[in-house]
N, C-alpha and C positions, 0 to 999 in steps of 0.2 A: 965500616959503619955508615959510609956514604951509599955504599951498594945497597944496604938493607933498608935506609930510608927511602932510596929511589924505588925499590922494589914495592914498598908499601904504598909510595904514591901512585905508582902505576896500578896497584890493585885497587885503590880507592877510586881512581878515574874510571877504571873498567867497571867497577860496580856502580858508579854514578851514572856512567853512559847506559848500562843494562837496565837500571831503574827508569831512566827517562824514556828509553824505548818501550819498555813495559807499559809505562803510563799512557805512552801516545797510543800504543796498540789498543790499550782498555778504552781510551777516550774515543777512538775511531769506532770501535765496536758500539759503544753507548750511542754514538751519534748515528751510525747505521741503525741501531734499533729505533731510535727515535723517529728517523725519517721512515722507516717502515710502518710505525704507528700512526702516520699523519693522517688527518681527516680530508677525504676527498670531496671537496666541494668548493664551489667558486660562484661568482656573480652570474646570473643568467642574462645574456645578451642576444638580441636579434639584429639581422643586418640593417633593418629600417632604423634602428636606434643609434646607429653610428653617426657622428657628425659629419659635416660636409668634406672635412680635410681628414677624415678616418676611413679606414676600409676594414671590412669583416674578414679577420683571419680564420680561414675554414678549417685550419688544423688546431688552433688555440681556442677557437670558439669565442672570441672577444674581439673587440674594437681595438685596432692598432693605428696610431698616426700614420699619415702620409709623409713622404720626405718633402724637402724643400721643392716650392714651385710645383706642387702636386695637389691634386684633389680627387676625390672618389669617382670609380668609373660608374657607368650605367648600372651594372649588376650589384654594385656595392662591395664586391669580393676582390677588388684589386684598386691600383692607383693609376691616374693618367696624369699627363702634364697640363699645367693651366694653359689657356689661350695665350698665344705669343711665345710658347716654349716648345722646343723640340726635344725628341727623346734622343739620348746618347746611347743609352743601353736599357734593356728591359728583360729581366729574368723572373717577372711575375711578383705580385705583392707589392711590397715597398721597394724591391731591388730594381729601381728605374732611376736614371739620371736625366734630369732635364736642363736645357740651356736656352737662354733668352735668345730670340730672333734678333738680327740687327734692324735698325730703323728702316733701311730700305726694302726690307723683306719681312714684314711683319706678319704675314700669312704663314701658316703650317699646312704641310701636305696632309692628305687624309689619313695616311699611315701615322703620322705624328713624327716621322724620323727627321724630317727636313724642313728648312724655312724656304719661302717662296714669295715672291710679289703676286698679288692677285690682280686681275683686269677690272673687276667690278665690286669692289668691297669685300668685307669679311662677315662671316656668321658669327653667332654668339659663342661658338666652340672656338673662333679664330681660324677657322678654316675659309678657303677662297669660295665665294659665292658665284653661282652661275645662274642665268636666266632660266626659266622653266623651258624644258625641252632640250636643253644643251647638256653636254657631258663635260665634266671638269677634267681637262688634260693637264697633267702636271709633268708627265714624262713622255719622250717619245717612244716609238714602237720597242725600242730596245731597252727601254726602262731609265734611260738617262734624264736626270732632273733638268728641266727646261728653266731657263733664266726667268721667265715669267709664265704663269699658268695661263692657259687659254681654255675658252670653253668650247670644245669640239671633241672628236673622238680621239681615243687614246694613240699617241704617236710619240714614240720614245728612240732614244739612241744607246749606244754600247755602254757596258759597265755599269749599269744601273741597278744590280741586284734585283731585277724584276723578271717575273715569269707570268705567262698567261695563266688565268685561272681555269678551272674546269669547264665552264661555259663559254670562255672566249670572248666575254664581253668587256673585260677591263684588264689592265695590268696589275699584278699584286706582287708584293716583294716576297721573295722567297723565304723559307723557313729560316729563322735566325741562327740555328745550328749550323747549317750549311755555310752562311756568310762567316760565322765566328770560327769555323774549322778550316775552310778551304779558300775563303775569300771570293767564292763564286756560288753558283747554285747547283754545283755538281759535287758529289761525295765519292771522290775517287781514292783509291788506295794510297797510303795505308790506312785510310781513315774507314770508320766502320759506319755503314748504312744499316739501321734497324729501326722499324716502326715509323718510317717516314721521318727520322731524325738522323743527323749525321755527327758522330763523335770522333775525336781523335783518341790519342792514348788516354786512358783513364787512371794511369796510376796503379795502384794495388788493387783495383777493382777485379772481383773473380771474372775470368775470361769464359768459363764454362757453366753454363746456366742450363737447368732442366725444365722444360716446359710441359712437364707431366702433371697430370691432374689425378691426384690419388683418391681412390674410393675405397677406404678401408673396410667398409661394412660388406662388400663385394668382394673384396681381395683384387680390384681391378686396378690397373694404372696404365694410362696411354697418354699419348701426346695431345693436348688440347690446342685447338687453333687459335683460341683466344690468348692463351699463355705463349704460344709460339710467335704471335704477332707483336704483342704489346708487353711481355714480361721484361725483356731485356732493355728495351727503350725507356719503359717507365722507371726501371731501376736506375739505369745510367743518368736520366734526366734528374731524378730525385737525388743522386749522389753527386753529380757534378755540378747541377744549376740549383739544387734544392728547390725545385719547381714543385709548388704546393700540390697541384692537381696530379702530377706524376706520382708524388709520394702517397697521395690518397689512393690512386689506382693501384699502386704496389701493395699498398695495405690491404685493398679489397681482393686482390688475387691471393694474399695470405688467408684472408678469412675465408674465401672460396675454397681453399684447401685445409680447412677446419682448424686454422691456427696451429697446424701440426709442424713440430720442429725436428729436424733430423741433421746432426752435425755433419754426417757424411754426403749430404746432398744440398747442393745450391738451388734449391727451388725458391719459390716466393717468399716464404717466411724465412728461411736462412739468408735471403739477400736483404731482407728488411731487418733482420737482427744483426747483419753486418754493417748496414748504414747506421743503425741505432747505436752500435758499439763504437764506430768510427767518427760519430758526430758528439762525442762526449764533451767536446770543447764548447758547443753551443749551449744556450741557456735554456732551462727548461720552462714549460709553459704552466703558469699559475702555480709555480714552486713544487710541482708534482715530479718526482724523480723518474716516474715511468713516462712521462709525456714529454718527448723531445721537440724542440723548435722544428717547425716546418714538416713534422712527421705526425700521423694520426697516432692516437693512443690505442693500442692494440692489446697490451699485456701488462700485468701487475708484477712481473718479475718471476723468476724460477726458483727463489729462495724457499727451502721447506719450512712449513710453519707460517707462512707469509699469509695464506687464506684466511685462517682463523683470526689473525690480527685485523685484517681489512673487514671481515664480516661482523666481529663482536667487539671491537676496541672502542670506537667512538659512535656514540648515538647520534641519530638524526636530531638536529636541533629545532625540533617543532613536536608539538604535543597533538594528541588525537583524542576527541571525546565523542560519546555517543549522544549525549543529551546536554541541556543547559545552554547559557548564552553563548559560551565559547565552542559551541558545537563544530567539530571538524572531522567530518567522515568521508572526505575525498582525497584520493591519492592523485596528485597532478603529475602524471608522467608526461614527459616531453622527449622528443628525439630529433637529432639533428640527422638528416637524410641526405645521403650521397648516391650519384648514379654510378654505374661501373666504371666510367672513365675518371671518376675522381672529383667531378663538379658537385659543389654543394647545392643541393635541391632546395630545402627550406627547413625551418623549424616547424614540427607539428605535434600535436598533442596525440597520444594513443587512444583517445576516444574515437569511436566510429568504427572500431575493429581493425585498427592499422596492423596489429600483430596476429589477429585472429583470422585465420583462412576460413573458418566455418562461417556461411552467411546467416544472419540473423537480423531482428530489428535492432534500430539503434539503442533503444532503452535497454534491452536484454544485453547487448555488447558492452555498453557502458557500465553496467552493474560489476562488471570485473574489477572496477576501480573505486568501489564503495568500501570503505575501510571497515574491516570486520566481516565482510561477506565472502564466505568461501565458495569460490566459482568453479564450475567443472563444464567444459564445452568439448564436445567430440562430433566428428562426422566423417563422411566418407566423399572423397572429392576425385572426379575424374581427371587422369593426367592430361587429357585434351584441354580442360578447362584452365589448368595450371600453365600449360604452354602458351595458351591465349592471353591470359591474364598477366603472366610474368614472362615476357619474351627475354627480358634481361633483368638481372636481380637489382634490387634496391637495398641499400645498406642504412643500417641505423645505429647510432650511438644513444643510448637511452639514459635519461637523467630523470631524477625527482625534483620537481620544483617545489620550493616552499618559500614563505614569507618569515625574514628574520626579525629580531626584536625591533631593529630600526626600521621596519616596514618596506625593506628593499627586497626585491626577488634574488633568490638564490637557486642553484641547481646543484643537485648532488649525484655524482656518477654512480650509476648502477652496475655492479659486476655481473659478469656472466660465467657460468659454469657449463662449458661445451662438453658434453658427455663422449664427442667423437674426436676430441683433441688427443693427439698422440705426441708424446715427449720422447725422442729416440725409440720410436716404434712401440711404446708402451702406453696404454690407455689410463692415464694417471688420474682423470676426474671420474673413473668409475670405481675408483677405490673407496673403502667405506670410512677411510680416516681422512678428514678435512685437511690435515696437515700436509698430505701429498697433493693436493689440488693445485691446479693452475688456472687462475682467474683471468679472463679476458674481457673485452669491451664492445666489439662490434659484432652484430648479428645480420643475418638476412633470413628471408622466408623460402624462397625458391631460387635455384640455381639451374637454368636451362641453358646456360651459355657456355660454361667451361667444359660441359659434356659434349660439345660439337667437336668432332674428330679432324674433319677434313675441310669444311666448308662452314662459315658463319651464317649462312643462310639456310643450311640443310637441318634436318631433323636432329636433334641431340640423341646421342648414344645412350647417355645416362642422365638423369635428373635427379638432382638432390633437393629435399624437401624437409623443412623443419616440422617434424611430424609430432614432436611433443614440446610444448613450451610450458613451463611451470614458473610462477612468480611467487616466491616464498618470503614472507615477512615476519620477522623475529621480534618479540617484544622484549624489551630491556628487563632483566630480573629484578624483581621488588620494585617496579616502577609504580608510582600512584598518579603519574601525570600523562599516561599514554605515549611514552617515549619507545621508539623502535630503533633497530639496528638498520643499516642500509640493506634495502631489499636484495634478493639474489634471483637472477633469471637463470633457470636452469633449462637448457635446451639439448634436445636429440634429434639429429638429422638421419633421414633414411634415404638410401640410395636406389632409386628405381632403373632397373634396366628396360628402356623403352622399346617395346616391339610393336604393339598396337595401341596408340593412346587412346582410341575411342572406347575399346574395351577394358583398359587398365584404370585401376584407382588406387588411392592411397588412404589409409585412415589417419586423420590428423585429431590433436587435441590441443587445448589451451586451459589451463587452470591457475587459480590463485590460492593459495593456502596461507593459514596463519599460525605461528607456532610460538610456544613460551616453553621455558624450562619447567619440566614436570618433576624435577628431582624433588623438591620440598613436598610436592603433594604425594609423591610416592613415599617419602619418609613419614609423613603423617598417616598415611594409610597403613603402612607397616607397623607404626605404633599402635594404632587404634586395633589392627588385626592382633598384634601380640597381646595386647592388654584383654581384649575381649576373647581371645582364643584360650587365654589362661583362665578367665571366669568360666568359660564353656567347660574346660576340663574339670574345674572344680565342681560345677553344677552336674557333670556327668557322673563324677564319682560319688556325689550325694545321691543321685537317682539310682545309681548302681547299688549303693549301700541300702537305700530303701526297698528296692527290689529283692536283694538278698534276704532282708528281714521278712519281707512279705512272703516270699517262697519258702522260707525256713531252710535255706541252704547255708551252712557254716562255712564251707570251703570255696576257694577260688578255683574255679575249673574253666574249661574251655567255654561253656555256655556263659559263664560270668564275663569272661573277656569279650565275646561276641556282644552279649548285652550291653556292655560298656560302650563299645564301638558304635552300636545303634543309637544309644542315648547321644553319644558325643556327635554322631552325624547330625541328628536334629539340633543339637545346641549349635554346632558349627555353621550349619545352615542358616540359623537366625543371626549369627554373627556376620556372615556375608551379605546377607539381606540387610542388616542395618548398615553395614558399610556401604554397600552399593546404593542404597536409597539416600543415604545422606550424602554420598559423593555426587550422585546425579542432582539432587537438589541443590547443593552448592554451586554446581557449574550453571544449573538454570537460573538460579537467583542472581548470583553475582556477575554473570556474563550479560544477561538480558536487562538488569537493573542499573548497572553501572553507568556513572556519568563520564568521568575521565577514565580511560581504558586502563584497567590495572590487571586484568586477566583475559585469556583467550582460550577458546575451547581446544581440547586436544585433537590432534590430526588423527585420521583413522588408525595409523600405525600405532599410535599411543593409546588408542582405545581397547586395543586387543587384551591388556591386562584387565581392564574393567569387564569386558565381555567374558574372560575366563572366570573372574569372580562370580558374576551372574551364573554363568553354566554351573560352577560348583555349588552354588546356593541351591539351584534347582535340583541338581542331582542327590544332593544331601537331604534336601527336604522331602523328595520323592521317596527316599529310602524310610525317612521317618513316618511319612504318610502310609506307605506299604505296611511297615511294622505295626502301626496303630490299627490298620484295616484288618490285618491278620489276628491282632489281639482282640478285637471286638467280636469277630465271627467265630471265635474259639472259646469264648467264656463258657464257664458252668453256670447253669441258671434253672431254677426249679420254682413252680409256683405252688406253694402251700395252701391247701383248701382247708379252711376252718370250718366249713359247714358240715353239721352233723345230722344224721337221719332224724326225721319228724316223729316216726312211729313204725309200726309194723303193718304189712298187708299180707293177704294170702296169695301164695305163688304156686303154681302147678309144677309139679317135679317130674321131669322127663324120666321115662323108663319104668316109673313106680306106680303110674296111674292114679295119682292122688295129689293133694294140695297141702301146704304147710305154710306156716306164718314165716315171713321175711321181714327185715328192715326196709324201709323206703329207701330206694337208690338216690344218692346225691347227684344232682344233674351236672353233667360236664360243660355245659354250654357257658357257664360262668368263666370256666378255665379257657375255653375256646376265645372268648370274647377279650378277655384280659390279655391273652397271648397275641390276638390280633392287633389289639391296641399297642403292645409292645413292638410288634413288628412295624407298625407304622410310625413310631416315633423314633426308630433307629436311625433314619436319615433325616430328621428334622433339623433344619438350621435356623440360625437368627437371621440370616440374609437369604433373600431370594436368588437362586443362581441366574434365572433367565433375566430378571429385572436387573440385575448387577451388570450382565453383560450388554443388555440392550442400551442401559443408561451410559455406561462407559464408552461405547461405540458411538452413542449420540453426541456427546460432549466432545470427542476426539474428532469424528469426521463432520458432523453437522455444525456443531457450535464453531469449531475450528482450532481447538486446543492444540491439534497436532502442528499448526504453523509456529507454535513456539519452539518446537524441536528443530526448526531450520537453523542452519548454520550462518545467521546473519544477526545484526543487532537489533532488528525491529521486534517489538513486543505485540504487534498487531495479530488479532486473531483471523483476520480475512486478507487475502492477497488479491490483487488485480490479475486476471488472465493474461494480460499483456506484459506484466512485469516478470523479471527474472526470479524463478523460484530456487533457491541455494539448495544444496543437497541436506538431507537430514544427518544430524549428529545422532549416533547410536546412544550415547550418554544422555543427551537430552530427550530423545524418544523414550528411553526407558524411565527417565524422570518423570516426564509428563504422564505417561500411561500408568505408572506406579502412584504418583499422586492421585491421580482421578480415581484409580481403583480402590485406593484406601480411602479417601474422602468419602466416596458413595457408600462403601461398605461400612464404615463407621457411622455414617448417617442412618443406614438401615439398622445397624445394631442399636444404636440409641433410641431410634423409633420403636423397634421391637421390644426393647427391655422396658422403656419409660411408658409406652403408650399401648402397644398391641397386646402384651402379655398382661398388662394392668387392667385394660378396659374391655379387651376383645377375647382373647384366648390364650391360656398358658397350659399348652399340652403336657408338660412335664408335670406341673401340679395337678392337673386333671388326672393324669394317670394315677398319681398317688390316691386321689379321692376315688377314682374308679375302683383301685385296689380294695379300699375301705368298704365301698358300697357293695362289692361282689365277695367280701369276705374271704379274700385271697391275698396271701403275702408273697412277696418276691425274695427268693433267697438266691444271691448272685455272688459268684466268687471269679474275680478278674484274675487272681493269682492262686497259687497252691493254698496259702493260708491267710489271703486278704481278699475281701468283696464287700459287699453292700447288702444291706437288708431294707427293704420297704415293708413296714407293719401294715397289713390290711385287714387285721382282724375286725370284724365288724363289732360295735359296741352294742348291737341290738341282738346279737347272738345268731341270727339268720338273716340271709340275703336272697335265698331262694324262696321267694313269697310272691303274693299278689300285689297289684297296683295300690289297693287301698291301704294294705299295712306298709307297703314301701313309703307312701306319702306320710302315713302317720309316723314312721319312724323318723323321716327327715324332718317332720315339724317338732318332735320331741328334741332332736338333736339341735335344731335351731333355738328352742327355747331353754336350752341347758338342763334338760330333764333326764338326761342320762350322762353315764360317764364320758370322759374324753377319749380320743381315738390313740392317744400315745401307748406305746409299749409299756411305759412305767405309769402306774395310776396317777390321776389327776395332772397328766401332761399331754401336750400336744406332739411331742416328738415321734414321728412315724419313720424318719430315714435315719440310717445308721451307716457308719464305716465299721466293718467287723474285722478282728484279727482272731482267728480260730486257732485253737491248739492243734498240735500234731495227732493227738489222740482222736480228736472231733473229726478231722480230716480223714485219718484212717478209716474210721467208721463210715464216713460218707462215702468213700472209694470202694469200700466193700459192698455197699449197697448199690452204688451206681454203675459197679461192674456188671451186676445182674440186670439192671435197667437198660443198658445198652447192649445186652449180649445178642439181642435180635439181629443187630448189624454185624455180628462178628463169626468166628468160627462155629458158635453153637447151631447155627443154621444147619450144619452139615449132619449134626448128631441127633437132632430132633425134629419132629414135624412142626410146621408152622403153626399149628393150633396150640401144641404144648409150649412153644417159644412165646406166643402170644400171651399165654396164660402165666408164664413166668415174668414177662414184662409188666403184666398188670400187677402181679403180685409184688413185684420189686417196686413199682410206682406207689402202691399203698404203704409199702413198708417205709420208703423215702419219706412220704407225706407225713406218716405217723411219727417217724423218727424226728423229723425237723420240727414239727409241732410240738413234740415233747421237749425237745432241746430248748425251743423258745419258752416253754413253760417250766423251765428249771426242773424238768423230772430227773434227768440224768446228773447227779451229783459230782459224778466222776468227770463230767464233760459240761460243767456249768459255766457261766459267763457273768460278767458284770459290766455295769454301764458307766461311763465317765465321759468327761469332756476333754477335748485335745487341747494340749498346751499350745500357746500361740507359735512357739518356735517349731512344734510339731506341724501345725498347719502351714507355716511359712516354707518349711523345707520339704513338705510332702512326704514325711516318713515319721515312723512311730519309734519312741525311745523304749517303750515297755514291750518285752517279749511275752506272748500268751503260753506261757509254760504249762501251768496247772489249769488255768481257766481261760476261756475266750475272753475278748474285750470288745464291747459294743461302744463306739465313739458316736456322741450325739453329732448329727449332721444336719444342720438346719439350711445347708446350702445346696442340698439336693445333688451331692457330688457323684452319685450313681450315673449321672449323666456323662461321666467321663468315659463310659464304655458305648456312648452313642456319639453321633456325629454333633449333636448339640453341645456336649462338653469340649469338643476339640475344634471350635469355630476359628481359633487364631491359626492352628495348623493348617486347615482346609483354607482359609483365606490367603495365607501365605503361599501355599502350594499353588492354588489357582492363579493368583497374580503371577508368580513366577513362570507358570505354564504359559500364560498370556504374552508375557514379556520375551520369552525365549523364542516363541514362535514368531513373534514379530521382529525380533532382532535378526532371525533367520532369514524371513521372507520380506521384511518392510512393508507389511500389509496388516493394518488393523482389523479388517473385516475378517480375514481368513483366520487371524489370531482368536478373534471372538467366537468364531464358529467351532474351531477345534477345541477351544476352552469348554464351550458348553457341551460339545459332544463327549469330550473325556468325562465331564462331571456326570452326564447321564449314564455312561457306562459303568462307572465305578459306583454309581448309586445302585443301578440294577444288580451288579455283582454283590454289593453289600447287602440288599435286601434278599436275593435268591440264595446265597450260601447262608445268611443269618437265619433265613426260614428253615433251611435244612439243619442247621445246628439247633435251633429252637425246638424243631420237632425231636430231634434225637436225644436231646438232654431232658426233655420234660414229657415225653411219650405223647405229645400233642400230635394229632394225625396232620401231616402238612396239607392234605387236600382241603382242611378247613381254614388254611391261613391265607388271607387275602394280600 
């Protein structure tokens, strides 16, 4: 029993321990995740803002208090002892120890290491003062400290830790590492001499270091003279003494090797990582886990998925706005700059082209940091100029400065995506997935130092140049106040094999782009495309059903399917057109007119979907336009001449030698005249194409509306030649040109319909009047069983008359002394839509077959004279048949007249089939114009607009687009008229020579 209880207690204890361990691991994981998602910003300080008893830590970039009895040195980046205090040790920064001098030796030597009595007073710094022209001698020739300083030439004694300087004009103390290591100025074995420093055993510090400079782009690796001289000493001084400049120099060498890490090679980055990992006991700087005390901040860590957290977890705590009282359109980038030896140079803004290698005016260079302005700059620079301007590289840690809610200045660390970085020989930053990226911090522009192989004064073998620098800024999703995520600097270096610097050059570029998540916009576009596309399918089905009714085909065959696809192409083109114009106007209005920034323009890669939609709209609309063009030039048309002979005349009979009476022939000139008028109105439009093109071009190029398409926040129509001109947005360019085209076209249409047609000239109604005055009707079939009829039968009986009778007839009609012109008595209806029966169509085709036989195989069977006589006979037969049909002579092929239902007019189809009788629908809207350009203005307008925009999107030139648009308009107009003339002559037996 006891044993069983003991076993139970043991199991419970094990389970309790396991639970505690599991909870501990989970808590550590949570804390690790929290630390990774931290916000990387801290207060912005400059060296001159540090207090008298503080120094500027070049690693932490902040002010740090000096130790006891210390004050800031002259440069402000370290500490020195107060006057009257001597140094006991000095490892840089705050790592110095000071001791007060005794009363009898209040002076301090020039080097600050010893106390001494002075012969003639002290300076403000506590050093001995000598009269002008004297040299202060504190030691003998061997460097031994004198009991009392004298003002004479240097003269010392033994065991002084002093050596002669390079000029030989004074005695100086030897390097402290020599004294600390060997208690002398010699570095003898087993001590290690490297880089002018002397080291003893360094514990577990790696003894084997590689001085290779790797150039992954060229596949070259060789021993760099700079690395050979200073890599080991910098790493050792950083590891042993935590020397700030040595740590910075080591970090610079890692950056010169592209921040690349290889676990099998102890190069600069591997040494830096070794020191970073073995100084985990030191505190971090500004609580950033990636920034170790005394070390530069080079990496964000190598955990997978860390980059997306850094870039899109914490927004920048400031707002940007284009307009209003709180306008904020300036990106204030600052950089902490270091020389190659690790010395802090200064804080500097990026304005003035600090990171831009291409020369330009300061105004244009500074435009890169105007918020919302997409910036692009590129040029070709000679290698000789780079070697002259950048003999040694300068390194930059970039920050974005902003003002907090408490009106204090802060800086936010800007991460860097180095595309040349290799992690274990893999270019991880070139992967499309940001989860695999390794972000870094420090950059440089030109490195002509690490590529020197044997001598630091010789010409470099290789030069590494930052050929592509891109600054990308992401807008926080759904922001209303202009919040952004931390900017990202993407940099790519090119390695140049230097052979002839005067003839070699390199292409460099600098760009700034703004991005936002386009997912919601794509979803909304897809929804609109789905809904409108569904309506387009329904519309196309209705059009196909109407077409089936009008051609009298009861079966669904291949022709029906093709017709549906053509109708669907036209409707889908309208869908794409509506979506693209709406999308373009949305970006134009909401981007240019916004105050607090809530939307940013799509980048060129995100515009591809939009450009595809525009291309689809144009291709489908072109198909619809060609279909309409072919349909118009293949219609069946016949001019019914109602004129009757006025009497008989005597006519000589050939071959009989006599005369006989014959009816007076009816003149054909009226038919020719009406045919010519019909030919002229085939391409009449409600807008003037030349005026349209020139006006659009005037507003875009001269007035300056094209400037609204620039990728910046300005809404000005004019730009100064000296200012930076941002690149054009294809979406905004399309929106501006489409809006200008539509507005000018609509204004022309309104003017044409409201004013021109009413008060000046209405060619469509004039044609109907002309038909009536010429006593000629127009019978037109656009489909097999559907068409239009213009009733032109004269109410006066004759139209072939003299001027006096013609004026009399017009006067009688004006005074209502004759019947009305309508087909139905006492009505004015002259235009009709007609749906003819199949029997009527068959009879029409039988006559028409002989009418057109002169163009067919009959020419091979008979002479031209007999063929012409057959055509004349067929013409009179068709004229007589159609006239009798209109006069209700054929009871088996009769018709009746009715009004269309409202739904029939809306749907564009007829519900009633003309089975036994044909149907004439009253048409007050002159819908016969649908077989002309006049009735298809919407299709032509959209087609021309899309043609103009597609050409402009392809070549970015409004003038070229306008010229090509007008040229294609004239070409299709010529084709329409030419082919239309031939069809008209073929269908009506009108001689084409009389058509103008």
